[in-house]
C-alpha positions as CSV (number, residue, x, y, z in Angstrom):
1,M,-38.5,-74.4,-7.3
2,S,-39.9,-76.1,-4.3
3,S,-40.6,-74.8,-0.8
4,L,-39.0,-77.9,0.5
5,S,-35.4,-77.0,-0.4
6,V,-32.4,-78.9,0.6
7,E,-31.6,-76.2,3.2
8,T,-35.1,-76.8,4.7
9,L,-34.7,-80.5,4.9
10,A,-31.2,-80.2,6.3
11,A,-32.5,-77.9,8.9
12,D,-35.0,-80.6,9.9
13,A,-32.2,-83.1,10.3
14,V,-30.4,-81.1,13.0
15,E,-27.8,-83.8,13.6
16,P,-26.5,-86.4,11.1
17,I,-28.1,-89.8,11.4
18,T,-24.6,-91.3,12.0
19,S,-21.4,-90.3,13.8
20,A,-19.2,-92.2,11.4
21,G,-15.9,-90.6,10.4
22,N,-15.0,-89.4,6.9
23,A,-13.2,-92.7,6.1
24,Q,-16.3,-94.8,7.0
25,L,-18.7,-92.4,5.3
26,G,-16.6,-92.6,2.1
27,I,-16.6,-96.3,2.2
28,A,-20.4,-96.2,2.8
29,V,-21.0,-94.0,-0.2
30,L,-18.9,-96.2,-2.5
31,A,-20.7,-99.3,-1.1
32,G,-24.2,-97.7,-1.6
33,I,-23.4,-96.7,-5.1
34,A,-21.9,-100.1,-5.8
35,V,-25.0,-101.8,-4.6
36,I,-27.1,-99.6,-7.0
37,V,-24.8,-100.3,-9.9
38,V,-24.7,-104.1,-9.4
39,L,-28.4,-104.3,-8.9
40,I,-29.1,-102.3,-12.1
41,S,-26.3,-103.6,-14.3
42,V,-25.9,-107.2,-13.2
43,F,-29.3,-108.2,-11.8
44,K,-31.3,-105.9,-14.1
45,L,-33.4,-104.7,-11.2
46,H,-35.6,-101.7,-11.7
47,A,-33.8,-98.5,-10.8
48,F,-36.5,-97.6,-8.2
49,L,-35.8,-100.8,-6.3
50,A,-32.1,-100.4,-6.7
51,L,-32.0,-96.9,-5.4
52,T,-34.2,-97.9,-2.4
53,I,-32.0,-100.8,-1.5
54,G,-28.8,-98.8,-2.1
55,S,-30.1,-96.1,0.3
56,L,-30.6,-98.6,3.0
57,A,-27.2,-100.2,2.3
58,L,-25.6,-96.8,2.5
59,G,-27.1,-96.2,5.9
60,A,-26.1,-99.7,7.1
61,F,-22.5,-99.3,6.0
62,A,-22.4,-95.8,7.6
63,G,-23.5,-97.4,10.9
64,A,-26.7,-95.4,11.1
65,P,-29.8,-96.7,12.8
66,L,-32.2,-98.2,10.3
67,D,-35.2,-96.3,11.6
68,K,-33.4,-93.0,10.9
69,V,-32.3,-94.1,7.5
70,I,-35.9,-95.0,6.6
71,V,-37.1,-91.6,7.8
72,S,-34.4,-89.8,5.8
73,F,-35.2,-91.8,2.7
74,S,-39.0,-91.2,3.0
75,T,-38.5,-87.5,3.6
76,G,-36.4,-87.2,0.5
77,L,-38.7,-89.3,-1.5
78,G,-41.8,-87.2,-0.5
79,S,-40.1,-83.8,-1.0
80,T,-38.9,-84.8,-4.4
81,V,-42.3,-85.9,-5.6
82,A,-43.8,-82.7,-4.1
83,G,-41.3,-80.5,-5.9
84,V,-40.9,-82.4,-9.2
85,G,-43.6,-85.0,-9.6
86,V,-46.4,-82.6,-10.7
87,L,-44.1,-80.9,-13.2
88,I,-43.1,-84.3,-14.8
89,A,-46.8,-85.1,-15.1
90,L,-47.7,-81.9,-16.7
91,G,-44.7,-82.2,-19.1
92,A,-45.9,-85.7,-20.1
93,I,-49.5,-84.4,-20.7
94,L,-48.2,-81.6,-23.0
95,G,-45.9,-84.0,-24.9
96,K,-48.8,-86.4,-25.5
97,L,-51.0,-83.7,-26.7
98,L,-48.2,-82.5,-29.0
99,A,-47.7,-85.9,-30.4
100,D,-51.3,-87.2,-30.8
101,S,-52.7,-83.9,-32.2
102,G,-50.1,-84.0,-35.0
103,G,-48.6,-80.7,-33.7
104,A,-45.1,-82.3,-33.6
105,D,-45.5,-83.5,-37.2
106,Q,-46.6,-80.0,-38.2
107,I,-43.4,-78.6,-36.8
108,V,-41.4,-81.2,-38.6
109,D,-43.1,-80.8,-42.0
110,T,-43.0,-77.1,-41.9
111,I,-39.3,-76.8,-41.1
112,L,-38.4,-79.6,-43.6
113,A,-40.3,-77.8,-46.4
114,K,-38.0,-74.8,-45.9
115,A,-34.7,-76.8,-45.8
116,S,-32.8,-78.9,-48.3
117,G,-29.3,-80.1,-49.1
118,R,-26.7,-78.9,-46.7
119,A,-29.2,-77.2,-44.5
120,M,-31.0,-80.5,-43.7
121,P,-28.7,-81.5,-40.7
122,W,-29.3,-78.0,-39.2
123,A,-33.0,-78.4,-39.8
124,M,-33.0,-81.7,-38.0
125,V,-31.2,-80.3,-34.9
126,L,-33.7,-77.4,-34.8
127,I,-36.6,-79.8,-35.0
128,A,-35.3,-82.1,-32.3
129,S,-34.4,-79.2,-30.0
130,V,-37.9,-77.7,-30.2
131,I,-39.6,-81.0,-30.0
132,G,-37.3,-82.1,-27.2
133,L,-38.4,-79.2,-24.9
134,P,-41.5,-80.8,-23.5
135,L,-40.8,-84.5,-24.3
136,F,-38.8,-87.2,-22.6
137,F,-35.8,-88.4,-24.5
138,E,-37.3,-91.8,-25.3
139,V,-40.6,-90.2,-26.4
140,G,-38.7,-87.8,-28.6
141,I,-36.8,-90.7,-30.3
142,V,-40.0,-92.6,-31.0
143,L,-41.5,-89.4,-32.5
144,L,-38.6,-88.3,-34.6
145,I,-37.3,-91.7,-35.9
146,P,-39.9,-92.0,-38.7
147,V,-39.0,-88.5,-39.8
148,V,-35.2,-89.2,-39.7
149,L,-35.6,-92.4,-41.7
150,L,-37.9,-90.9,-44.2
151,V,-35.7,-87.8,-44.8
152,A,-32.6,-90.0,-45.2
153,K,-34.4,-92.3,-47.6
154,R,-36.2,-89.8,-49.7
155,G,-33.4,-87.3,-49.9
156,N,-30.7,-89.9,-50.3
157,Y,-28.8,-88.7,-47.3
158,S,-26.5,-90.5,-45.0
159,L,-28.5,-91.9,-42.1
160,M,-25.9,-90.6,-39.6
161,R,-25.8,-87.1,-41.2
162,I,-29.5,-86.7,-40.5
163,G,-29.8,-88.9,-37.3
164,I,-26.9,-87.6,-35.2
165,P,-28.2,-84.0,-35.2
166,A,-31.7,-85.1,-34.2
167,L,-30.2,-87.3,-31.4
168,A,-28.0,-84.4,-30.2
169,G,-30.9,-82.0,-30.0
170,L,-32.9,-84.4,-27.9
171,S,-30.0,-85.4,-25.7
172,V,-28.9,-81.9,-24.9
173,M,-32.5,-80.8,-23.9
174,H,-32.8,-83.9,-21.8
175,G,-29.5,-83.3,-19.8
176,L,-29.4,-79.5,-19.5
177,I,-32.8,-77.9,-19.9
178,P,-35.8,-78.0,-17.5
179,P,-38.5,-79.1,-17.3
180,H,-36.8,-82.5,-17.9
181,P,-36.6,-84.6,-14.7
182,G,-32.8,-84.6,-14.3
183,P,-32.3,-80.8,-14.4
184,L,-35.5,-80.2,-12.2
185,V,-34.3,-82.5,-9.5
186,A,-30.8,-81.0,-9.5
187,I,-32.2,-77.5,-9.3
188,D,-34.4,-78.6,-6.3
189,A,-31.6,-80.4,-4.5
190,I,-29.1,-77.7,-4.9
191,G,-31.5,-74.8,-4.4
192,A,-30.7,-73.1,-7.8
193,N,-33.0,-70.5,-9.5
194,L,-34.9,-72.3,-12.2
195,G,-35.3,-69.4,-14.5
196,L,-31.6,-68.5,-14.3
197,T,-30.6,-72.2,-14.9
198,L,-33.0,-72.3,-17.9
199,A,-31.5,-69.1,-19.3
200,L,-27.9,-70.3,-18.9
201,G,-28.8,-73.8,-19.9
202,V,-30.0,-72.3,-23.3
203,V,-26.7,-70.4,-23.6
204,V,-24.7,-73.6,-23.1
205,A,-27.0,-75.8,-25.1
206,I,-26.8,-73.8,-28.4
207,P,-23.1,-74.2,-29.2
208,T,-23.0,-77.7,-27.6
209,V,-25.8,-79.0,-29.8
210,I,-24.1,-77.4,-32.9
211,I,-20.8,-79.1,-32.2
212,A,-22.2,-82.5,-31.3
213,G,-24.9,-82.4,-34.0
214,P,-24.4,-81.0,-37.5
215,L,-20.6,-80.7,-37.1
216,F,-19.9,-84.1,-35.6
217,S,-22.4,-85.8,-38.0
218,K,-20.0,-85.2,-40.9
219,Y,-17.4,-87.5,-39.3
220,A,-20.0,-90.0,-38.0
221,A,-21.3,-90.4,-41.5
222,R,-17.8,-91.3,-42.7
223,W,-17.2,-93.8,-39.9
224,V,-20.7,-95.5,-40.2
225,D,-22.3,-95.4,-43.6
226,I,-25.5,-97.4,-43.4
227,P,-28.9,-97.1,-45.2
228,A,-32.1,-96.3,-43.4
229,P,-33.6,-99.7,-42.2
230,E,-36.9,-100.3,-43.9
231,R,-38.4,-102.4,-41.0
232,M,-38.2,-99.3,-38.7
233,M,-40.4,-97.0,-40.6
234,P,-43.6,-96.9,-38.6
235,Q,-46.7,-94.9,-39.3
236,R,-46.7,-91.2,-38.2
237,P,-49.3,-90.3,-35.5
238,S,-51.0,-87.6,-37.6
239,E,-51.6,-89.7,-40.8
240,D,-55.0,-90.7,-39.5
241,L,-56.1,-87.1,-38.6
242,Q,-58.3,-84.9,-40.8
243,T,-56.8,-81.7,-39.4
244,R,-53.6,-80.7,-37.6
245,P,-52.8,-77.6,-35.4
246,S,-51.1,-74.7,-37.2
247,F,-47.4,-74.3,-37.0
248,G,-47.6,-71.0,-35.2
249,A,-50.1,-72.2,-32.7
250,T,-48.0,-75.3,-32.0
251,I,-44.7,-73.4,-31.6
252,S,-46.4,-70.9,-29.3
253,T,-47.8,-73.6,-27.1
254,V,-44.4,-75.5,-26.8
255,L,-42.5,-72.3,-26.0
256,L,-45.1,-70.8,-23.6
257,P,-43.7,-72.3,-20.4
258,V,-40.1,-71.4,-21.4
259,V,-41.1,-67.9,-22.1
260,L,-42.9,-67.5,-18.8
261,M,-40.1,-68.9,-16.8
262,L,-37.5,-66.8,-18.6
263,A,-39.7,-63.7,-18.0
264,K,-39.6,-64.4,-14.3
265,A,-35.8,-64.8,-14.3
266,L,-35.5,-61.5,-16.3
267,V,-37.8,-59.5,-13.9
268,D,-36.0,-61.0,-10.9
269,I,-32.7,-59.6,-12.2
270,V,-34.0,-56.2,-13.4
271,V,-36.5,-55.4,-10.7
272,D,-35.2,-57.3,-7.6
273,D,-38.0,-56.1,-5.4
274,K,-40.4,-58.7,-3.8
275,E,-43.0,-56.0,-3.1
276,N,-43.0,-54.8,-6.8
277,P,-46.4,-55.8,-8.3
278,V,-44.7,-56.7,-11.6
279,Q,-42.3,-59.1,-9.9
280,R,-45.1,-60.6,-7.8
281,V,-47.1,-61.4,-10.9
282,T,-44.1,-62.9,-12.7
283,D,-43.2,-64.9,-9.6
284,V,-46.6,-66.6,-10.0
285,I,-46.9,-67.1,-13.7
286,G,-43.3,-67.8,-14.1
287,S,-43.2,-70.6,-11.5
288,P,-42.7,-74.0,-13.1
289,L,-46.1,-75.3,-11.9
290,I,-48.2,-72.4,-13.3
291,A,-46.1,-72.1,-16.5
292,L,-46.5,-75.8,-17.4
293,L,-50.1,-75.8,-16.3
294,A,-50.8,-72.8,-18.5
295,A,-49.2,-74.6,-21.4
296,V,-51.3,-77.7,-20.9
297,L,-54.5,-75.8,-20.7
298,V,-53.6,-73.7,-23.7
299,G,-52.6,-76.9,-25.5
300,I,-56.0,-78.5,-25.0
301,F,-57.4,-75.8,-27.3
302,T,-54.5,-75.0,-29.6
303,L,-53.5,-78.7,-30.1
304,G,-56.3,-81.0,-29.1
305,R,-59.3,-79.0,-30.2
306,A,-57.5,-77.8,-33.3
307,A,-57.0,-81.5,-34.3
308,G,-60.7,-82.1,-34.0
309,F,-60.5,-84.0,-30.7
310,S,-63.6,-84.3,-28.7
311,K,-63.7,-83.7,-25.0
312,G,-63.6,-87.4,-24.4
313,R,-60.6,-87.9,-26.6
314,I,-58.7,-85.1,-24.9
315,S,-59.5,-86.7,-21.6
316,A,-58.3,-90.0,-22.8
317,T,-55.1,-88.5,-24.2
318,V,-54.4,-86.9,-20.9
319,E,-55.0,-90.2,-19.1
320,K,-52.8,-92.2,-21.5
321,S,-49.9,-89.7,-21.0
322,L,-49.7,-90.4,-17.3
323,A,-49.3,-94.2,-17.2
324,P,-45.9,-94.4,-19.0
325,I,-44.3,-91.9,-16.6
326,A,-45.0,-94.0,-13.4
327,G,-41.6,-95.6,-13.7
328,V,-39.9,-92.2,-14.2
329,L,-41.6,-90.7,-11.2
330,L,-40.7,-93.7,-9.0
331,I,-37.0,-93.5,-10.1
332,V,-36.9,-89.7,-9.5
333,A,-38.6,-90.1,-6.1
334,A,-36.2,-92.9,-5.0
335,G,-33.3,-90.8,-6.2
336,G,-34.5,-88.0,-4.0
337,G,-34.6,-90.5,-1.1
338,F,-31.1,-91.5,-1.8
339,K,-30.0,-87.9,-2.0
340,Q,-31.5,-87.1,1.3
341,T,-29.9,-90.2,2.9
342,L,-26.6,-88.9,1.6
343,I,-27.2,-85.5,3.1
344,D,-28.5,-86.7,6.5
345,A,-25.6,-89.1,6.8
346,G,-23.2,-86.1,6.6
347,V,-21.7,-87.0,3.2
348,G,-22.0,-83.4,2.0
349,Q,-19.9,-82.2,4.9
350,M,-17.4,-85.0,4.2
351,I,-17.1,-83.8,0.6
352,L,-16.5,-80.3,1.8
353,D,-13.9,-81.5,4.3
354,I,-12.0,-83.4,1.6
355,S,-12.3,-81.0,-1.2
356,K,-11.3,-77.9,0.7
357,D,-7.7,-78.7,0.3
358,W,-8.0,-79.6,-3.4
359,S,-7.3,-77.1,-6.2
360,I,-10.1,-78.7,-8.3
361,P,-12.9,-76.3,-9.1
362,A,-16.4,-77.3,-7.6
363,L,-17.9,-77.3,-11.1
364,L,-15.4,-79.7,-12.3
365,L,-15.8,-81.9,-9.2
366,A,-19.5,-82.0,-9.7
367,W,-19.0,-83.0,-13.4
368,L,-16.6,-85.8,-12.5
369,I,-18.9,-87.3,-9.9
370,A,-21.8,-87.2,-12.3
371,V,-19.6,-88.9,-15.0
372,A,-18.5,-91.7,-12.6
373,I,-22.1,-92.5,-11.7
374,R,-23.3,-92.3,-15.3
375,L,-20.6,-94.7,-16.5
376,A,-21.5,-97.1,-13.6
377,T,-25.3,-97.1,-13.8
378,G,-26.0,-96.0,-17.4
379,S,-28.7,-93.7,-16.2
380,A,-28.4,-89.9,-16.8
381,T,-31.2,-89.3,-14.3
382,V,-29.7,-91.5,-11.6
383,A,-26.3,-89.8,-12.2
384,T,-27.9,-86.3,-12.0
385,I,-29.9,-87.1,-8.8
386,S,-27.0,-88.8,-7.0
387,A,-24.4,-86.2,-7.9
388,A,-26.7,-83.3,-6.9
389,G,-27.1,-84.9,-3.5
390,L,-23.3,-85.3,-3.1
391,V,-22.3,-81.8,-4.1
392,A,-25.3,-79.8,-2.7
393,P,-23.2,-78.4,0.2
394,L,-20.8,-76.9,-2.3
395,A,-23.5,-74.4,-3.4
396,A,-23.9,-72.9,0.0
397,D,-21.5,-70.1,-0.6
398,M,-22.0,-69.7,-4.3
399,S,-23.8,-66.9,-6.1
400,S,-27.1,-67.7,-7.8
401,T,-25.3,-67.7,-11.2
402,H,-22.7,-70.2,-10.1
403,T,-25.3,-72.4,-8.4
404,A,-27.1,-72.6,-11.8
405,L,-23.8,-73.5,-13.5
406,L,-23.3,-76.2,-10.9
407,V,-26.6,-77.8,-12.0
408,L,-25.5,-77.6,-15.7
409,A,-22.1,-79.1,-14.8
410,I,-23.9,-82.1,-13.3
411,G,-26.3,-82.3,-16.2
412,A,-23.3,-82.3,-18.7
413,G,-21.6,-85.0,-16.7
414,S,-24.7,-87.2,-16.6
415,L,-24.6,-87.6,-20.4
416,F,-21.0,-88.8,-20.7
417,F,-20.3,-91.9,-22.8
418,S,-23.6,-93.8,-23.0
419,H,-22.7,-97.5,-23.5
420,V,-24.2,-101.0,-23.1
421,N,-25.7,-100.4,-19.6
422,D,-27.9,-97.5,-20.9
423,A,-31.3,-98.2,-22.3
424,G,-30.9,-95.3,-24.6
425,F,-27.9,-97.0,-26.2
426,W,-30.0,-100.0,-27.2
427,L,-32.9,-97.8,-28.3
428,V,-30.7,-95.9,-30.8
429,K,-28.9,-99.2,-31.9
430,E,-32.2,-100.9,-32.8
431,Y,-34.0,-98.0,-34.4
432,F,-31.0,-97.2,-36.6
433,G,-30.1,-100.9,-37.4
434,M,-26.5,-100.5,-36.2
435,S,-24.1,-103.0,-34.6
436,V,-22.8,-102.4,-31.1
437,G,-19.5,-101.1,-32.5
438,Q,-21.1,-98.7,-34.8
439,T,-23.4,-97.4,-32.0
440,L,-20.3,-96.9,-29.9
441,K,-18.6,-94.9,-32.7
442,T,-21.6,-92.7,-33.3
443,W,-24.0,-92.4,-30.4
444,S,-21.5,-93.0,-27.6
445,V,-19.0,-90.6,-29.0
446,M,-21.8,-88.0,-29.6
447,E,-22.8,-88.2,-26.0
448,T,-19.2,-87.8,-24.8
449,I,-18.8,-84.7,-27.0
450,I,-22.0,-83.1,-25.5
451,S,-20.7,-83.8,-22.0
452,V,-17.2,-82.4,-22.5
453,V,-18.2,-79.4,-24.7
454,G,-21.1,-78.6,-22.3
455,L,-18.6,-78.6,-19.3
456,G,-16.2,-76.4,-21.3
457,F,-18.9,-73.8,-21.9
458,V,-20.0,-74.0,-18.3
459,L,-16.5,-73.3,-17.1
460,L,-16.2,-70.4,-19.6
461,L,-19.4,-68.8,-18.3
462,S,-18.1,-69.2,-14.7
463,L,-15.1,-67.1,-15.6
464,V,-17.1,-64.2,-17.0
465,L,-20.3,-64.2,-14.8
């Protein structure tokens, strides 16, 4: 994905920044992660600051010179922004265009017009999965909640029967499918092929979202039977618009980057000749930067202009889309710095030394590490970034297929059991008007199902690919 891969950075750091033994390094890793957890969970410090301080603490506990720790952190921060930052920005612009133009509402209304009765939960998971491709999880929730509440109220459906499939669709996209920040960073850190990871991610995501969404929602509706809260029914973005983009144009725009990246992966597999002109073309148009940039440029016309936006309003929409992602970019960047500090301290080699005598598969080990960090910090993105940095050396001798599956195992682990230290937990609780206990029985269980089922399908794929 990025020319600044983990292997390149590791080559720059010829020697580890510390000569600490495995025992001291192990303690340093636990101490560094503990510092991050305490700062985020207890002191409510922003994750960017917590990751920065945790990286310095890791180096200090490992006995590394502070100047070398700073260089490692800064190198990782810079390379992560170079590899992922522009993609996050482009994804945010596309998502904002989709929301403000009424394109998202057009997708929702068209699909709901075709569905009714028992098909409604399946329609909701389809809507959320399509909408969730270019949108951050939190943005997707804000966009879909009015639809979920209106459908539940007007159709007299159980709120959980409609809401859980929508949440499952958004969550699976967030954890497993690029161009979301977590998967992108893991792909960059591990050196996986983006197109192949995307293709396998879709294979894992489809059955996972079915089980965690429409199927689980039957039980969630029995456990928690609550009406849609009236106070949480905000105005939909497109209600003030005179025109909206067509359904076909909107879907085509949203899926354009996915199609381009999958085309590159397919050509790489079938042709496998770097001098072939077809492969050279798909290598360019299928790169994440060009694929997302193309979708944004197309979206300006198929979404913005189709909604009657002037040039000034399109410019303002793009500008407004960038401000909210500043925090995400800083967290991802600091996570990259923490990852590089782990690598340069020799933690990757330590994990290889420790795990070589274990019978535990690398994919399961990666999942368990991501689960532990997710439970501790509450952040799926922090869990993905940190776990990717820890297990990156395990990918050295893996095939490209298994490297992609390693990314997906980390992504699945990062979604495990969202609870009170996760901002998403409180977002769902407040929007759906549930108690803490009700949120645990529905949202938290759903996240756990996604994590476990996702791992199961990753392991199954590893046996046949």
